[in-house]
C-alpha positions in Angstrom: -96.1 65.5 41.9 -96.4 68.7 44.0 -94.0 70.5 41.7 -95.8 69.1 38.5 -99.0 70.1 40.1 -98.5 73.7 39.6 -101.4 74.3 42.2 -100.7 77.0 44.9 -103.1 75.1 47.3 -101.2 71.6 47.0 -97.9 73.3 47.3 -99.2 75.1 50.6 -100.4 72.0 52.0 -97.2 70.3 51.2 -95.1 72.9 53.1 -97.5 72.6 56.1 -97.9 69.0 56.3 -94.7 67.7 55.3 -92.1 70.0 56.6 -90.3 71.1 59.8 -91.0 74.2 61.6 -87.5 75.5 60.5 -88.0 74.6 56.8 -91.5 76.3 56.9 -90.1 79.5 58.8 -87.3 79.6 56.2 -89.6 81.9 54.2 -93.1 83.0 54.2 -95.6 80.4 52.7 -96.3 82.8 49.6 -92.4 82.8 48.8 -92.3 78.8 49.2 -95.4 78.7 46.8 -93.7 81.2 44.3 -90.3 79.1 44.2 -92.3 75.9 43.3 -94.5 77.5 40.8 -91.5 79.1 39.0 -89.4 76.1 39.1 -92.4 74.4 37.5 -92.8 76.7 34.8 -89.2 76.7 34.0 -89.1 72.9 33.8 -92.4 72.4 32.3 -92.7 69.3 35.0 -90.2 66.6 35.8 -90.0 62.9 35.5 -88.3 60.7 38.2 -85.3 58.8 37.1 -83.3 57.7 40.1 -81.8 58.3 43.6 -78.3 59.0 43.1 -75.9 57.4 45.5 -72.1 58.3 46.7 -69.2 56.6 48.0 -68.7 57.6 50.7 -72.5 57.7 51.4 -74.0 61.1 52.0 -75.8 60.7 55.2 -77.2 64.1 55.7 -79.2 64.5 52.4 -80.9 62.6 49.4 -80.2 63.4 45.8 -83.3 62.7 43.6 -82.3 62.7 39.8 -85.0 63.9 37.4 -85.5 64.9 33.7 -87.2 68.2 33.0 -89.8 68.4 30.1 -88.8 72.2 28.8 -85.0 71.3 28.1 -84.8 67.7 28.4 -82.1 68.5 31.2 -81.1 66.6 34.1 -82.2 68.2 37.3 -81.8 67.3 41.1 -83.7 67.5 44.2 -81.4 67.6 47.0 -83.7 66.9 50.2 -82.6 66.9 53.9 -85.0 65.1 56.0 -85.1 65.3 59.7 -84.6 62.4 62.2 -88.2 61.9 63.3 -90.3 58.8 62.1 -92.3 61.0 60.0 -89.2 62.2 57.7 -90.2 65.8 57.5 -88.2 68.1 54.9 -85.8 70.1 56.7 -84.2 71.5 53.7 -84.6 71.4 49.7 -83.0 72.9 46.8 -83.2 72.4 43.2 -80.0 72.3 41.2 -78.8 71.2 37.5 -77.2 67.5 37.7 -74.7 65.8 35.8 -76.0 63.0 33.5 -76.6 59.7 35.5 -73.8 57.0 34.9 -76.2 54.5 33.6 -77.5 56.9 30.8 -75.4 56.7 27.5 -76.0 59.9 25.6 -74.7 59.7 22.2 -72.0 62.0 20.8 -73.0 64.8 18.5 -71.6 66.6 15.7 -71.3 70.5 15.6 -74.0 70.4 13.2 -76.3 68.4 15.3 -75.4 70.3 18.3 -76.2 73.7 16.6 -79.5 72.0 15.2 -80.5 70.8 18.7 -79.8 73.8 20.5 -82.0 75.8 17.9 -85.0 73.5 18.3 -85.0 73.8 22.1 -84.8 77.6 21.8 -87.7 77.6 19.5 -89.6 75.2 21.9 -89.2 77.2 25.0 -90.1 80.5 23.1 -93.3 78.9 22.2 -94.1 78.3 25.5 -92.9 81.8 26.8 -90.1 80.5 28.8 -87.5 82.4 26.9 -87.4 86.0 25.5 -83.9 87.2 24.4 -80.9 86.3 22.1 -78.5 83.5 21.8 -75.1 83.5 20.0 -72.7 80.4 19.6 -69.3 80.8 18.1 -66.2 78.8 17.2 -63.6 81.4 17.5 -64.4 84.1 15.0 -66.9 82.0 13.2 -70.4 82.6 14.1 -72.5 79.2 14.2 -75.9 80.5 15.7 -77.5 83.8 16.1 -81.1 83.8 17.4 -83.6 86.3 18.6 -87.2 85.8 19.8 -89.6 87.3 22.0 -90.4 90.9 22.5 -88.1 93.8 23.8 -91.2 95.9 24.7 -94.5 94.0 25.6 -96.2 97.4 26.1 -95.7 98.3 22.3 -95.1 94.8 21.3 -91.8 95.2 19.7 -89.8 92.1 18.8 -86.4 91.6 20.0 -83.6 91.3 17.2 -80.1 90.1 17.3 -78.8 93.6 17.9 -81.2 94.4 20.8 -79.7 95.7 23.9 -80.2 93.5 27.0 -79.5 94.4 30.7 -76.2 92.7 31.8 -77.1 92.3 35.5 -73.6 91.4 37.0 -71.8 90.9 33.7 -70.4 94.4 33.9 -68.0 93.0 36.7 -65.9 91.5 33.9 -65.3 94.8 32.4 -64.5 96.3 35.8 -61.9 93.9 36.4 -60.3 93.9 33.0 -60.1 97.5 33.5 -58.2 97.0 36.7 -56.0 94.5 35.1 -55.1 97.1 32.5 -54.2 99.5 35.1 -52.0 96.9 36.9 -50.2 96.2 33.8 -49.2 100.0 33.3 -47.9 99.9 36.8 -50.6 102.4 38.1 -51.8 100.0 40.9 -51.1 96.6 42.4 -53.6 94.0 43.2 -52.1 94.1 46.8 -52.4 97.6 47.4 -54.8 98.5 50.2 -57.8 100.4 48.7 -57.2 103.2 51.2 -54.7 104.4 48.8 -57.7 105.2 46.5 -60.7 105.3 48.5 -61.2 108.1 50.9 -63.0 108.0 54.3 -66.1 109.7 52.8 -66.7 106.1 51.7 -65.5 103.9 54.3 -63.3 104.6 57.4 -59.6 104.1 56.9 -59.6 101.4 59.8 -61.6 99.3 57.1 -60.1 100.3 53.7 -56.4 99.8 54.9 -57.2 96.1 55.7 -58.9 95.5 52.3 -56.8 95.1 49.2 -57.7 95.2 45.4 -57.3 91.5 45.3 -59.9 91.2 48.1 -62.3 93.1 46.0 -61.8 91.1 42.9 -62.1 87.9 44.5 -65.2 88.8 46.7 -63.1 88.1 49.9 -63.3 91.5 51.3 -66.3 90.8 53.7 -68.1 93.8 52.3 -71.7 93.1 51.0 -74.2 94.7 48.7 -75.4 98.3 48.3 -78.9 97.1 47.6 -79.9 97.7 50.8 -82.8 99.5 52.6 -81.8 102.9 51.8 -81.6 101.8 48.1 -85.2 100.4 48.1 -86.7 103.4 49.8 -85.0 106.0 47.6 -85.4 107.4 44.3 -83.6 105.6 41.5 -82.5 108.7 39.8 -80.5 109.6 42.8 -77.9 106.9 41.8 -76.2 107.8 38.4 -72.5 108.3 38.7 -70.1 106.2 41.0 -70.1 109.1 43.5 -73.9 109.0 43.8 -73.6 105.4 45.6 -71.6 107.0 48.3 -74.5 107.2 50.9 -75.3 103.4 50.3 -71.7 102.0 51.5 -70.7 104.4 54.1 -72.3 102.5 56.9 -70.9 98.9 55.8 -68.7 97.0 57.8 -67.0 93.6 56.6 -68.7 90.6 57.8 -65.4 88.9 58.5 -61.6 89.7 58.1 -60.7 90.3 54.6 -59.3 87.2 52.9 -60.8 84.8 55.2 -63.5 83.5 53.0 -65.7 84.1 50.0 -68.8 86.5 49.9 -70.2 87.8 46.8 -70.1 91.6 46.9 -71.7 94.5 44.7 -70.1 96.9 47.2 -66.5 95.5 46.4 -67.1 95.7 42.8 -68.5 99.4 43.2 -65.4 100.3 45.1 -63.2 99.0 42.3 -65.0 101.9 40.1 -63.9 104.2 42.8 -60.3 103.2 42.4 -60.4 103.2 38.5 -61.6 106.7 38.8 -59.0 107.6 41.4 -55.9 106.3 39.5 -57.2 107.7 35.9 -58.9 110.9 36.8 -61.6 109.8 34.5 -65.3 108.7 35.0 -65.6 105.1 35.4 -68.1 105.1 32.2 -65.6 107.3 30.1 -62.7 104.7 30.9 -64.7 101.7 30.2 -65.8 103.1 26.8 -62.4 104.0 25.6 -60.4 101.2 27.0 -63.0 98.2 26.9 -65.8 98.8 24.4 -63.8 100.7 21.6 -60.8 98.2 21.3 -63.4 95.2 21.5 -65.5 96.8 18.9 -68.6 96.9 21.3 -70.7 99.7 19.7 -74.0 98.6 21.3 -73.0 98.5 25.0 -72.7 101.0 27.6 -74.4 101.9 31.0 -77.5 103.6 29.4 -79.8 105.8 31.6 -83.4 104.5 31.7 -85.1 107.8 31.5 -83.7 108.2 28.1 -85.1 106.9 24.9 -82.2 104.7 23.8 -83.0 102.7 20.7 -83.6 99.1 20.6 -83.3 98.5 24.2 -85.2 95.7 26.0 -87.3 96.2 28.8 -87.2 93.6 31.6 -90.2 91.6 32.8 -91.2 89.3 35.5 -94.3 87.1 35.6 -96.9 88.5 37.7 -99.9 85.9 38.3 -102.1 88.4 40.2 -102.0 91.1 37.3 -104.5 91.0 34.4 -101.3 91.8 32.3 -99.6 88.7 33.5 -96.0 90.5 33.5 -94.5 93.4 35.4 -91.8 95.6 34.2 -88.6 96.2 36.2 -88.2 99.8 35.6 -88.7 100.9 39.2 -86.8 98.0 40.9 -83.4 98.2 39.1 -80.8 100.9 38.8 -81.6 104.0 36.4 -78.0 103.6 35.3 -75.6 100.7 35.8 -72.1 100.8 37.1 -69.0 99.0 38.0 -71.0 96.3 39.7 -73.5 95.7 37.1 -76.7 97.0 35.4 -75.1 98.0 32.1 -76.5 97.0 28.7 -74.9 95.0 25.7 -75.8 92.5 22.9 -74.8 89.0 22.4 -72.7 90.3 19.3 -70.9 92.6 21.5 -70.3 90.3 24.2 -68.6 87.9 21.6 -66.5 90.7 20.6 -65.3 91.1 24.2 -64.5 87.4 24.5 -62.5 87.5 21.2 -60.7 91.0 22.3 -59.6 89.1 25.5 -58.3 86.1 23.9 -56.4 87.9 21.1 -54.6 90.3 23.3 -56.5 93.4 22.4 -57.1 94.2 26.2 -54.6 92.6 28.2 -51.6 90.3 28.2 -51.7 86.8 28.5 -50.1 86.9 31.8 -53.2 89.0 32.9 -55.6 86.8 31.4 -54.0 83.8 33.7 -54.6 86.0 36.6 -58.0 87.0 35.8 -58.9 83.5 35.1 -57.3 81.8 38.2 -59.7 80.4 40.7 -58.2 82.4 43.6 -60.4 81.5 46.6 -61.6 77.9 45.6 -65.0 79.1 45.1 -64.8 78.7 41.1 -64.2 82.6 40.9 -61.1 84.4 39.6 -60.8 88.4 39.3 -64.4 89.4 38.2 -64.9 86.2 36.2 -66.3 82.9 37.2 -63.8 80.0 36.4 -65.3 76.5 36.1 -63.5 73.1 35.4 -65.8 70.5 34.1 -66.8 68.1 31.2 -66.0 71.0 28.7 -62.5 71.6 30.2 -62.1 75.2 31.5 -64.9 77.7 31.1 -64.7 81.5 32.2 -67.2 84.1 32.1 -70.0 85.5 34.2 -73.7 85.7 34.7 -76.4 88.3 35.6 -79.7 88.3 37.2 -82.4 90.5 38.7 -86.1 90.5 38.3 -86.6 90.9 34.4 -82.8 90.4 33.8 -80.7 87.2 33.1 -77.5 86.9 31.1 -74.5 84.6 30.8 -71.4 84.7 28.8 -69.4 81.4 28.7 -65.8 81.2 27.0 -64.9 77.7 26.4 -61.2 77.9 26.5 -60.4 74.2 25.9 -62.9 73.6 23.3 -62.6 77.0 21.5 -66.6 77.9 21.7 -68.0 81.1 22.7 -71.8 81.3 24.1 -73.7 84.4 24.9 -77.1 84.1 26.0 -79.2 87.3 27.1 -82.8 87.6 28.2 -85.4 90.2 29.6 -87.0 87.5 31.8 -86.3 86.2 35.2 -84.1 82.9 34.8 -84.5 83.1 31.1 -80.8 82.8 30.0 -79.1 80.6 32.7 -81.2 77.5 31.6 -80.5 78.0 28.1 -76.9 78.4 28.7 -76.8 75.3 31.1 -78.5 73.4 28.3 -76.0 74.5 25.5 -73.1 73.5 28.2 -74.7 69.9 28.4 -75.1 69.5 24.6 -71.4 70.9 24.0 -70.2 68.1 26.1 -71.3 65.6 23.9 -69.6 67.3 20.8 -66.4 65.4 20.3 
């Protein structure tokens, strides 16, 4: 009832009266409230279904299964209670849930699947939950292309299917593919220490000599993110080339010995851009244009600079409940120009072209694809691609997110479908891609 209330005062009381000190202090009360409000808005409210049971029993947490009203999707509250008689909440997270075992959802034809997807997009657009573009294809055949919302709220410019949206971290796929191309040509090895390519103006050799290209590709280097305090306090126009990011990296130290565990790292992907420039003698951006975008026919993709009037490019927006305008754009939050770790722009059509270029051998060999799309760390991550095995078989791709940015590319290797969703809203694309995945699992 607290989530469904959409009432900041009720949420505040709930946090203060029903939570442990540890959970209360995990974040300021305002942040707790925003998480609840955003989840309520995204789901449209929740209806209780059941308490999920497990064998063996999960004694440390309770999993509550619910259905949301916007997407008609299954959700879970994973709750950890303390051991007092008051059963105070000591931990809480919201997640997507699999269909309950006692619910029999009928199979769908491909036509029904596409129609249901279209109806859901129309519904969430009317509720202003989604603004963006969606593409579903089976191989080369386009089954659905849909655009809705505004690319610019200031000038009320509608989005169309060719509108360019910020990709966030989805650029990591392009960077990893470029590294695979160079490995195929024998210009580098995945096991090379990055000290061969990254000089000490970036990081000391005592660090780079222990980190391999494999570690960077798999997020197992121990490095973190260059979105640090220096970045937050600096001018965005300082960071355009790969070299410009050097001051944000040079003080970094690995959090653990390389290869020991997984830690998602923007710095690691940025350094792969340094490797590409070192090996090729070209700028990262020129190499990607010539060797990724051009062969894949991606004519509307690039790391566009945000202080130039690039045509048909969407501006990102975050909900702002305190503003009379209701929204805040992200121009002064995100990078002025994307790079190896993310922040470039593309269209759903170009992402479909990228997926097909990978599958048809235009970019790398079959052996390289096997390497890119292998879960190397047990964290559902390959080389710059998410790798998931589930009800739809093997699915590879990547997502991206930041205030005013959300995108997802899913390549369904076993079923033959490609799904691309891009949005200029926080959390706009991921729920759509997740719902499409749930519906696709019912297509037999």
